[in-house]
N, C-alpha and C positions, 0 to 999 in steps of 0.2 A: 903357766896353768896346766896340768895334765890333759892330753888328748883323751876327752871321753870316747866311749864305745858309740859308736854312729848306729844306733837302733830309733825306732819310731817310740821304742816305751822311753828311752833317753833323750828325747826331742829338745828339752828345755836345755839339759846342760849342752846338747850338741850345738845350738846356737847363742848359748851364752859364750862358747868357746870360738865359734866362727864370727861371732861380732868384734872381737878384737884381733883374731889372728894376723900376723905378719909373714908375707912371704919372705926366704931368704933371696934377695934381688939378684946378687951374683950368681947364685945356682940356676935361678928361674932364666936370666939370660944365656947362660951358656946350655941350658937343655932347650930353649927355642932357636937357638942357633943350630944346636945339631937336627931339631926337625925341619928346619928349613933345609938342612944339605940334603935330608934323606929325601922330604918329601916335593920339594922343588915346584910349589904352585907357579903358574903363571899368572901373576897379577894383574889385572887392567883396572881402568878406572871411568866412570862417567865424567864428560869433559867439565875440567875445572876442581874435581872432586878431590884430588892428591892436594892442592894446595889450600883447598876449604878445610880440609881434615888438618893437615899442618897449621892451619890458623885457629881452629879452635881448641885444639891440643895446646898450642901455646898460650891464649887464653885462659887455661886453666880447667875448661869446662869439663865435667866428667861425661863420659860416652856410655850409651847404652848399645852395646856391638851386639848385633843380631844377624845370625848365619841358619842357612835351611839344613834340616839331617837327613842324609841319605844313606851312610852307613857307618860302622865302627870306627872310621879314620877321620871322620870331621873334625874331630877336636885336634888332630896334630895337624891337619891342613890347615885349621884356623890360627893355632899357635905358630905354623911354619909362615902364615900368611902376616902375622903379625911381625914376624922379624923383617920381612921382605918389604915393609910398607911405613910409614909413619907412624904407626900403631907400635913402633919398635919401643919407641922412650914411655910406652904405658907398662910395659913388661916389669912385674915385681909391684904394679898399683890395680893390676885389674882382677877381680873375682870372677869365677866361673862357675855357673850352676851347674851342678853334675848329680845325677843319680846315684841315691845311697849306696848302691852294689859297689860301686867303685871305693869306695871307703874302707871295705870290711878286711881284706889282705892287707896285712902291715907295710909289706915294702910297696905296695900299689898306693897304699893310700898316704905314706911318705911322699911318693911322685904326685900325686894328685895335690896334697897340701902345698907344695913347694911350685906346682902350676897355679895356685890359687882357687883350688876349688872350695864350694859350699855345698853340702848335701842337700839333696832335694828329695822328700819322700812322696814316690808318685801314688797319685789317687789309684790308677790303673792296678799297683801291686797289694795297695793296702784296703782299699775302697773308699771313696770320697767322705764319709762321716770319719773315718779313723784317722785320714791323712789331713783333716781340715785344718786344725789347729796347729799341728806343724807347718804347714802350707803359711799360716798367717804368720808365724814366727818366721819362716824364710824370706817372707817378703818383707817384713819389719827388718829383720838383719840386711838385704840386700838395699833397701832403700837408705839406711842408715849410712852403710858404705858410700853410697854414693853422694850424701850429703856431707860425707868427710872428703870427699875429694878423689875416692877411687872411682874405676870405671867398672863395668858389668857386662860379660859375655853370657849369652843365652842362644840356645837353639829351641825358640819357643812351642817348633811343633811336638816336641816331646818324645816323639818314637820317629825310628828311621822310615822316609818315605818308599814304600815296596810297591807303589801302585805307578805313580808318573812323577819320575826325577824332576821333570819341566814344570810340576806346579806345585805351588806351594800348600801344604796340607792346612786344615783348620787349624785353629790355636785355640786354647783356653786364653781366660782374660788377666793372666796371672802377670804378664809383662805390663798391662794397662794398670795393675794395682800399684805394682813396684813403682812405676813412674809417676803416678797420681801421690804415691806415699812419698818419694823423694822430694816431690815438689812442695808437698805441706810441710817438709822439713828445711826448705828454702834452697834444694839444689834446683837445679834449671839442665838437665841432661839434655846431650844432644844424642840423637838416633841416627846410628851408622850401620848399613844394612849390605852384608858380604854374602853374594852369590856364589855358590859351588858347583860345579859340573865335573864328573868324571868321565863325559864321553855317553855317546848313545847306548853303550853296555854297561854304564854305571860299574866302573870297574875301579875300586879304590886304590889299585896297584900302579894306576898311570899318574902321571902328574893332573892334578886339578886344575881346569880353568877357573880361577876367582874374578869376581867384578863388586866393585865398592863403587857405592851411590854418593852423593852430594849428603854431607851430613844436615838433618833436619831439626831445627833450633823451634823451641817454643812448643812444644807437644802438649797440646790442652784438650779438653773435654774429658768426658765420662772414662772409666776404664775400658769399657766396650768401645768407646771412640778410639782410644788411643790403638788399642790392640788392632782395630781394622787399618789404621794408617800405618801400623806396623806391617801387617800383611800385605799393603797393597805395595809399599818399598821395598819388601823383600821380594815380591814377586818380579819387581821392574831390575832388581839386583840379580836373580837367576835367570830372568831373560838375557840380561846381559853377558852372563857365564856361561850361558847354553851358546849365544850367538857367537862367542869368540872361541868357543874349544877348537 
C-alpha cells in the first residue's frame, strides 16, 4: 500500500495505512543503537523494576510506555533509553504516537516511519471539533496494534513542559481511552513510565537522567481514572529522574 499524504483531510487513508504498517526491524535496531551512542542517557530503575520489566516482556505482555515531554530531544532520548534497557527486545514492534508535522517532509517521514511513528492530529492545531474524528481513528488503531502484540510509546502531556520540568503537566484522557479500547479487544497492556530529566537548566544537549518504574498491570476503571493513574506513575518516574541527575 502506498504511503498516503498525512493531512487531516486524508485521515481515513492515513489510519488505514498505519493500522497495518510494519517497521523494517533491522534498520530500526541500527537507528536506536546510533541514538544510544549519541545521547547516552543514564538509566536507573525503581527497586526490582528492571527484572519486572524483563518478566512482562518475556510473557508477551504489550506495553504502554509513557514518558514526560520536556524538549525536542525527548523522542531520541526515549529511543536511546530503549536500546540501553530491557525495552531493546521491543524495537521494531513498538509504535510511537507523533505529531503529524513530523510526517510532512519525505526524508523525515521515512525516518519516523522506520521508528514506528503513528501520526496524531492535535486539537490545539486543528480545533477540537475538526480533530475529533481523526482522534477516534488514531485511538482505534493504537488499541488494535496493542491487541496484536505491539507496544505503544506516548508522550501524553502533548506539548513540551516550559513551566516546571519537575512537575508533570495535565494530560488529556486519550491514553485512558486507548487502554480501555485495547482491553475491549482482549489486550491487557502493562504501563511502564519513564521519567526524563536534563538537569536544572533543562538542557537537552546534556545526557539525560532517565528513571523507569515498576510495570503496572491490570489498568482498570474509566478512561479518566486510567489517565489519573498514568499521571501519578509518571510523576513518580520524573521524581526519580530528577533525584538521580
